[in-house]
KOLZALO-791797 format. One record per residue (C-alpha): residue in three letters; x, y, z. Coordinates in steps of 0.5 Angstrom, whole numbers, plus 500, padded with zeros to 3 digits. Example, Ala and Ser with C-alpha at 12.3 -4.5 7.8 and 13.67 -1.06 7.14 Angstrom:
ALA525491516;SER527498514;
This chain:
UNK418193778;UNK412191783;UNK416185786;UNK422190788;UNK417195790;UNK414189794;UNK421187797;UNK423194799;UNK417195803;UNK418189806;UNK425191807;UNK422197811;UNK418194815;UNK423188817;UNK424186824;UNK431189822;UNK428196820;UNK424196827;UNK430194831;UNK434199827;UNK429205829;UNK428203836;UNK436203837;UNK436210833;UNK430213838;UNK434211844;UNK441214842;UNK437220840;UNK434221847;UNK441220850;UNK445225845;UNK439230846;UNK440230854;UNK447230853;UNK448236848;UNK442240852;UNK443239859;UNK448245860;UNK442249857;UNK436247862;UNK440243867;UNK434239870;UNK432232870;UNK425233867;UNK429233860;UNK429225861;UNK422225861;UNK421230855;UNK425226851;UNK423219852;UNK416221851;UNK417225845;UNK422220842;UNK416214844;UNK410217841;UNK414219834;UNK417212834;UNK410209835;UNK406214831;UNK411213825;UNK411205826;UNK403204826;UNK403209820;UNK408205816;UNK405198818;UNK398200817;UNK400204810;UNK396211813;UNK400215808;UNK399222809;UNK394221815;UNK401219819;UNK403226819;UNK396228822;UNK397223827;UNK404226829;UNK401233829;UNK395231833;UNK400227838;UNK404233839;UNK398238841;UNK396233845;UNK402232849;UNK405239849;UNK402241856;UNK403235860;UNK410234858;UNK413240856;UNK409245860;UNK406241866;UNK406247871;UNK400249866;UNK396243870;UNK398245877;UNK394242883;UNK387244880;UNK387246873;UNK381249870;UNK379249863;UNK381256861;UNK388255864;UNK389249860;UNK387253853;UNK391259855;UNK397254856;UNK396250850;UNK396257846;UNK403259850;UNK406252848;UNK404252841;UNK406259840;UNK413257843;UNK414252837;UNK415259832;UNK417264838;UNK421259843;UNK428260840;UNK428267842;UNK426266849;UNK432261850;UNK437266847;UNK435271852;UNK434268858;UNK440267863;UNK442260863;UNK441255866;UNK433256864;UNK430250868;UNK423249866;UNK422256866;UNK415257862;UNK415254855;UNK423253854;UNK422246854;UNK417246848;UNK423247843;UNK426241846;UNK421237846;UNK419239839;UNK426237836;UNK426231839;UNK419229836;UNK421231829;UNK428228829;UNK426221832;UNK419221827;UNK424222821;UNK429217823;UNK424212824;UNK421214817;UNK428213814;UNK430207818;UNK424204815;UNK424206808;UNK428201805;UNK435201804;UNK437207801;UNK433211805;UNK435207812;UNK442209810;UNK441217811;UNK436215818;UNK443217823;UNK443224820;UNK437227823;UNK439226830;UNK445230829;UNK441236829;UNK440235837;UNK448236838;UNK447242834;UNK441245838;UNK446244844;UNK451248840;UNK447254838;UNK443255844;UNK448253849;UNK453258852;UNK459262850;UNK463258855;UNK466251854;UNK468245859;UNK476246862;UNK481243857;UNK483236859;UNK490234859;UNK493227856;UNK500228857;UNK503232852;UNK496232849;UNK491238851;UNK484237849;UNK480244848;UNK473244850;UNK473236851;UNK465235853;UNK463239847;UNK468236842;UNK467228845;UNK459230844;UNK460232836;UNK466226835;UNK461221839;UNK455223835;UNK458223828;UNK462216830;UNK455213831;UNK452215825;UNK458213821;UNK457206824;UNK450206822;UNK451208816;UNK456202815;UNK451197818;UNK445199814;UNK449199807;UNK451191809;UNK444189812;UNK442187805;UNK448183803;UNK447179810;UNK440178809;UNK442175802;UNK447171806;UNK442168811;UNK437166805;UNK443162802;UNK444166795;UNK451167796;UNK452159797;UNK449157791;UNK452162786;UNK459161789;UNK458153789;UNK461152783;UNK467156784;UNK468152791;UNK473155796;UNK474161791;UNK467164793;UNK468163800;UNK475167800;UNK471172796;UNK466173802;UNK472174806;UNK475179802;UNK468183802;UNK468183809;UNK475185810;UNK474191805;UNK467193809;UNK471192815;UNK476197813;UNK471201810;UNK468202817;UNK475203820;UNK476209815;UNK469212816;UNK470212824;UNK477215823;UNK473221818;UNK468222823;UNK473223829;UNK477228825;UNK470231822;UNK468231830;UNK474235832;UNK473240826;UNK466241827;UNK466242834;UNK466250835;UNK472254834;UNK475256840;UNK478263843;UNK481261850;UNK475258854;UNK469261850;UNK466260843;UNK462264838;UNK455262839;UNK448266837;UNK446268844;UNK452272844;UNK450276837;UNK443277838;UNK437282836;UNK438288841;UNK431289841;UNK430282844;UNK435283849;UNK433290852;UNK425287852;UNK428282857;UNK432287862;UNK428289868;UNK426296868;UNK432301870;UNK427305874;UNK425298878;UNK432297880;UNK433304882;UNK433303889;UNK438297889;UNK443302887;UNK442305894;UNK443299898;UNK450300903;UNK453295898;UNK452299892;UNK452306894;UNK459307894;UNK461301889;UNK464304882;UNK460304876;UNK464308872;UNK469313871;UNK468319867;UNK474323864;UNK474329859;UNK480334856;UNK475340856;UNK468341859;UNK463335860;UNK456335858;UNK452336864;UNK448330864;UNK450322863;UNK444318860;UNK444311862;UNK437309860;UNK431312857;UNK424309858;UNK418312854;UNK413306855;UNK408305861;UNK404299862;UNK401301869;UNK407297873;UNK413299870;UNK416304866;UNK420300860;UNK423302853;UNK416302849;UNK414299843;UNK420300837;UNK414300832;UNK412307835;UNK419310838;UNK424307834;UNK429301834;UNK436300836;UNK440300830;UNK447300828;UNK451307829;UNK456308823;UNK456316823;UNK453321827;UNK452328826;UNK454336828;UNK453337835;UNK454344838;UNK459345843;UNK462338842;UNK466335848;UNK470328848;UNK469324854;UNK472317856;UNK468312860;UNK471306864;UNK466301867;UNK468299874;UNK466293878;UNK460295880;UNK456296873;UNK452291870;UNK448291864;UNK447292857;UNK446300857;UNK452304855;UNK452311859;UNK453316854;UNK451323853;UNK446325847;UNK447327842;UNK453323839;UNK458326834;UNK461319832;UNK460312834;UNK464311840;UNK472309840;UNK471302844;UNK478300848;UNK480293852;UNK480286850;UNK473286848;UNK474293843;UNK472289837;UNK466285840;UNK463291843;UNK464296837;UNK460290833;UNK454290838;UNK453297839;UNK446300837;UNK443306838;UNK435308839;UNK435315834;UNK429317837;UNK431316845;UNK438317844;UNK439311848;UNK445306847;UNK446299848;UNK452294847;UNK450287847;UNK457283846;UNK453278850;UNK446278853;UNK449281859;UNK452287856;UNK458291859;UNK463288865;UNK468291868;UNK474294864;UNK470295858;UNK472303856;UNK470307850;UNK472314848;UNK466319845;UNK465326842;UNK458328845;UNK454335846;UNK456339852;UNK451345851;UNK446347856;UNK439343857;UNK434345852;UNK428349854;UNK421346855;UNK417349849;UNK411354852;UNK405350848;UNK404343850;UNK405337844;UNK398335844;UNK391340846;UNK388333850;UNK392329856;UNK396324853;UNK393319859;UNK387317861;UNK386322867;UNK380317869;UNK385311870;UNK389317875;UNK383320879;UNK388322884;UNK393325880;UNK387328876;UNK384331883;UNK391334885;UNK392338878;UNK386341879;UNK387343886;UNK394347883;UNK389350878;UNK395351873;UNK394351865;UNK397346860;UNK403350859;UNK411350860;UNK410355866;UNK404350868;UNK408344868;UNK414347871;UNK410349876;UNK407343879;UNK413340878;UNK416344883;UNK411343888;UNK411336887;UNK418336890;UNK418342895;UNK412337898;UNK415331897;UNK420328902;UNK427323900;UNK426316903;UNK430310899;UNK428305904;UNK422301907;UNK426301913;UNK432304916;UNK436297919;UNK442294917;UNK444294909;UNK439300907;UNK441306912;UNK448309909;UNK444313905;UNK442317911;UNK449319913;UNK453319907;UNK449324904;UNK453329909;UNK449336909;UNK444334904;UNK442328908;UNK434327910;UNK432331917;UNK429325919;UNK427317916;UNK421316914;UNK419309911;UNK417309904;UNK415303900;UNK418302893;UNK415301886;UNK411306881;UNK405302879;UNK399306878;UNK397304885;UNK403307888;UNK403313884;UNK396315886;UNK397313893;UNK403319893;UNK397324890;UNK393321895;UNK397324901;UNK398330898;UNK391331897;UNK389329904;UNK395334907;UNK393340903;UNK385339904;UNK388339912;UNK393345912;UNK388349907;UNK390352900;UNK394358902;UNK399354907;UNK406354905;UNK409348902;UNK413346908;UNK406345911;UNK404341905;UNK410336906;UNK406329905;UNK409325899;UNK414320901;UNK419316896;UNK425318891;UNK427319884;UNK423312882;UNK416315884;UNK417322883;UNK420321876;UNK414316874;UNK409322877;UNK412328874;UNK412324867;UNK405322868;UNK403329870;UNK407332864;UNK403327860;UNK396329863;UNK398336861;UNK399334854;UNK406333854;UNK410327851;UNK415325857;UNK420319858;UNK424317864;UNK431318864;UNK436314869;UNK443317869;UNK448322873;UNK449329873;UNK456331872;UNK461336875;UNK462339882;UNK458337888;UNK453343887;UNK451341880;UNK447335883;UNK440336887;UNK438334895;UNK440327896;UNK443325890;UNK450329889;UNK453329882;UNK460325880;UNK466329878;UNK470323876;UNK468316879;UNK460315879;UNK457311884;UNK451308886;UNK449314890;UNK450319884;UNK445316880;UNK438319879;UNK432320875;UNK429325871;UNK424326866;UNK424329859;UNK419333856;UNK417335849;UNK412340847;UNK410343840;UNK416345838;UNK418337838;UNK425339842;UNK426334849;UNK428338855;UNK430335862;UNK426336868;UNK429334875;UNK424331880;UNK428329885;UNK424331892;UNK427336898;UNK431333904;UNK430339909;UNK423338912;UNK420332913;UNK413330913;UNK408332919;UNK401330920;UNK396336920;UNK389336922;UNK384341918;UNK385348921;UNK391346925;UNK397351924;UNK404348925;UNK409353929;UNK413357924;UNK420355927;UNK419348929;UNK425345933;UNK429339930;UNK427334936;UNK419335935;UNK420334928;UNK423327929;UNK419325935;UNK413327930;UNK415322925;UNK417317929;UNK412316933;UNK407317928;UNK406311923;UNK409312916;UNK405316912;UNK402311906;UNK406305909;UNK400301907;UNK395303901;UNK390298902;UNK384302906;UNK385308902;UNK385305895;UNK379301896;UNK375307898;UNK377310892;UNK376305887;UNK369305883;UNK364300884;UNK364295878;UNK358296873;UNK353291873;UNK355286867;UNK362287868;UNK363280870;UNK359277865;UNK363280859;UNK369277860;UNK366270860;UNK362272853;UNK369275850;UNK372268851;UNK366264849;UNK366268843;UNK374268842;UNK373260843;UNK367260837;UNK372263833;UNK378259834;UNK373253833;UNK371256827;UNK378257824;UNK380250826;UNK374247822;UNK375251816;UNK382249816;UNK379242816;UNK374242811;UNK378246807;UNK381241802;UNK374236802;UNK370243801;UNK375244794;UNK374237792;UNK367238793;UNK367244789;UNK372241783;UNK367236782;UNK360240782;UNK364244777;UNK366238773;UNK359235773;UNK355242771;UNK359244764;UNK355247759;UNK357242754;UNK356234754;UNK363233751;UNK366237758;UNK362233763;UNK364227760;UNK371229760;UNK370231767;UNK367224769;UNK374221767;UNK378226771;UNK374225776;UNK374217776;UNK382218776;UNK382223781;UNK378218786;UNK383212785;UNK389217786;UNK386219793;UNK385212795;UNK392210794;UNK392208787;UNK395213782;UNK394210774;UNK398211769;UNK398217765;UNK402216759;UNK397211755;UNK391210752;UNK384210756;UNK384203754;UNK391202757;UNK389206764;UNK382202765;UNK386195764;UNK391197770;UNK385199774;UNK382193773;UNK387190778;UNK384195783;UNK377193782;UNK374196776;UNK370191772;UNK372191765;UNK366191762;UNK365198766;UNK371200764;UNK371199757;UNK364202756;UNK367209760;UNK374209756;UNK369208750;UNK365213751;UNK370219753;UNK373217747;UNK367218743;UNK366225747;UNK374227745;UNK374224738;UNK368224735;UNK365229731;UNK358228733;UNK361228740;UNK356225745;UNK349227747;UNK347230754;UNK343223756;UNK350219755;UNK354224759;UNK349224765;UNK349216765;UNK357216765;UNK356220771;UNK351216774;UNK356210773;UNK363214776;UNK359216782;UNK357209783;UNK363206782;UNK366211787;UNK362209792;UNK364202791;UNK371204791;UNK370208798;UNK367202801;UNK373197799;UNK378202802;UNK374202809;UNK373208813;UNK381210814;UNK382210807;UNK376214806;UNK378219811;UNK385219807;UNK382220800;UNK379227803;UNK385230805;UNK390227800;UNK393232795;UNK395227790;UNK389229785;UNK392236785;UNK399234783;UNK400235776;UNK402228772;UNK409226770;UNK407226763;UNK401228759;UNK394225761;UNK392224754;UNK395224747;UNK390225742;UNK394223736;UNK397217738;UNK391214742;UNK386209738;UNK380212736;UNK374208738;UNK370205732;UNK366209728;UNK369215730;UNK369220724;UNK375224722;
């Protein structure tokens, strides 16, 4: 048996096994890059795959050659951690990397080991080397090459399956790739669908089949080289040579048959095709992931007011009877100081399937057809829905399967692909055409729902209005906000940004005033700062026409109104959508759409909820008739100003609020003393905690073994201590690479351990003493048990000195002693008793 084991080990470490492992690693690199190229399309793939393959090959080769055992796995993990940042996320290092940046980058890279697949499925292809997207690829190549190398050097039976792990690389390209495939290839009368994808599968499977055939015949070729076949075939003469030739023909035929099977299997394994697409997980992903990766629709609001999108058809709406007053596209209830977005699903509900609706008041049936100007996952609908929408068109089944609704906000998405809806998609739905709900008199909370200290200008402006936290107070301040605001969709009135000035007709702004985009905290605070300065200059009793100062559009005013509502205790959210009906159903500057909805019809408003739990919509668009005029403190404006004076005033003075650098800096409080120290202290504490966790993980197994040894040595009965010493001796040999037999007597066991360094005299005394403690009626004395432990400890120290440093390190972390034995360790009824032991 030992001779067979030695032969297998030698075969695993032979030059053939090493060359085979190298060939597999090179093949894996080529397969990985070719299969994953459509996902990344960056030459950095070659470097990532090459370094991963070379490192895994070298570590496993050293581990099998030097017999590291379980420490090989530890070495692989350490090598991966050391290389993942410089190889898979090199942007972290940059030109002048700092320690904290590298630590953060390492944390992000390790997190991508578990979460990177979600990022790959949600990003638009190709992803290049963006952030940590290369980490899953690096990890896969690393693991595949390590597994293939270990199998290739593990003996004939294991080496046969060494070509299977690289198939995971082809599967990676299929699973995370695009639904679009390569164009069909015509070869005379034969047309090959998706030739690239089919060719990759066929090539990979054919290579795997060839490896299996070659590996299966390796032992026979080695035997022929050593002359064994010649000696056994010598008496038969030419018959032996004929047998060898027949065997070669059989193996050759088998290789051809396996290759043919591989080609057929490759054609079948190529993804199921339907025209120029295939079904991949990217096309049926979690809607929460898709929504989270979308750019905030409020941040994209101004793009709909550009000249090229202003009159572009987004969708058509038709109905047999009354239409709802509003069609909601997106509902945004979260705010992070930069954007309004779809909030945390744990707090605002999740996007789930919508198998059935509920009874609605004043039901109305509408039909919506998506136009060429619309793009995104959001489904334009009114809320609530009476039933799931009935989709029409070529993608009707796909849209129905990928339709999700957030029942808390009423927003809906369709994700047949991550791109969402496209031109030609259509559906019919039954919705409510009831009038807008009325805001509750009492707020939802007696306390503000925002941190007022984070919005000092907003808080001060509210105090200047002197309103109470009630429905009337909220409606009053929103009316004042709209009356004192002025519509502006762009920063300049140059080409590509000025059509909105003339397209609105009678609702067009009187004069153009520049307005920066964005709805961050700084931008909203700038808006309220403008209002405060104008009100202080004109006086509290000045009419709204003299208090016009806030410049912006629905993006800024929807965010400002939502924050005002929260400051007064009302829950709020921003809604992007369109108003339906005749032109007079809209608001100045943002008309309603009667049938065709274009970019100019898209508006933003807010919904607020009071104590009754009902969401009520509130319009927030600013007025367009009175442009802002700078007022000096105590100055009285003319009662009937002429239009030229207004235009000259706005054009000659710098745009109000065109830059917030100076004003914002004056209002910012100085940071308290010690504020700059706390981040350093916090980082140090976190690093200390992380180091403690790593140390705990590293010391856990040695600590458990130490506690087990101490518990054995402190048993109250000497017989139990003696048996514990015996078990400690066996565990020490197991963890240092020599697992003793467990199905014989202790004498048999110590005889086996004699080959591993246990002296026969010491082993015989240990076995006899433990047998006496187990079987003899009088047992053993305390002094004998203590002496037994002294002897065992001394021999374990000698054993550790024999195995060297790496052997001792391996024994500290090896888990073999915790595994249950294959058979019972002791058999009292069959084991021989020591002489003199009484029954």
